[in-house]
N, C-alpha and C positions, 0 to 999 in steps of 0.2 A: 202677817202678810197674806194678801188675797191670792197669791199665785202658788201657794203650796197645794199639793195634790196633783191631779191630772187635769189637763185642759186641752181641748181641741185647738190646733194651730195649723197654719200653713207656712212652710218654710221653703223658699226657692221654688214656689209653685207645686210643692208636695204636701199633701194633707197627712196629718198624723197627730200624735199627742205629745205634749210637753209635760214632763214630770219634775216636781221639786219637793224635797223634804228637808227638814232641819234635823240633822243627826250629828251633832258635834263630836261625839265619841266613837262614831263608826269608822271602821277601816275599809269598808266596802259596802256599797248599796246597789241593788239590782231591782229591775222590774220583772216580775214573772206573771205568767197567766197561760190560758189555753193557747193564745196566739204564738207562744214560743215553747210549748210543751213543758212548761214549768221548769225550764232550765235556767238556773241563776246566772250562768256565765254569758247568756245570749245578749242581754241588754243592760249592761252596767250603767249606773249614773256616775257623774264626775263631780268632784268637789270643787267649789269655786276657789280661785287662787287667793282671794282676800282673807281666807281662813275664817269665814263666818259660820262654818259648819253646815252650809247649805249644799246639798247634792242635787244635781239637775241633769236633764238630758231630753232629747227629742227622739221619738221613735216614729219613723215614717211608715205610712201605709198600713196602719192598724186601725181597727174599728173599736169603738167603746165596748168593753166587755163588762159583764157583771162581776167577774172574778179576776180582777187584776190586783196583784199584791205587790208590796214593796218588801224586800227581804234585806235585813241588815246583817253585817258580818258578826254582830254579837248575838245572832240566832233569834232575835225578836222579829216576828212577822206581824205586819199590821196591814189590814185591808184599807184600801182607799175608799 
């Protein structure tokens, strides 16, 4: 799917980034980086209701950073 990863979007006239990952066995997924002081509870992603294993979310008012990561509840950290 071409929408996995991070993509600049505008939602309700607010610029930000949309994030999507496929993590069917994860129990939680968060976006972390300098913008939120690497705090995993600040920007959680939400699993889709159709049980596809896709986690997604929109974070408003952030700029593209070189060091944005996705953290999975199973302790695997992967850079976007």
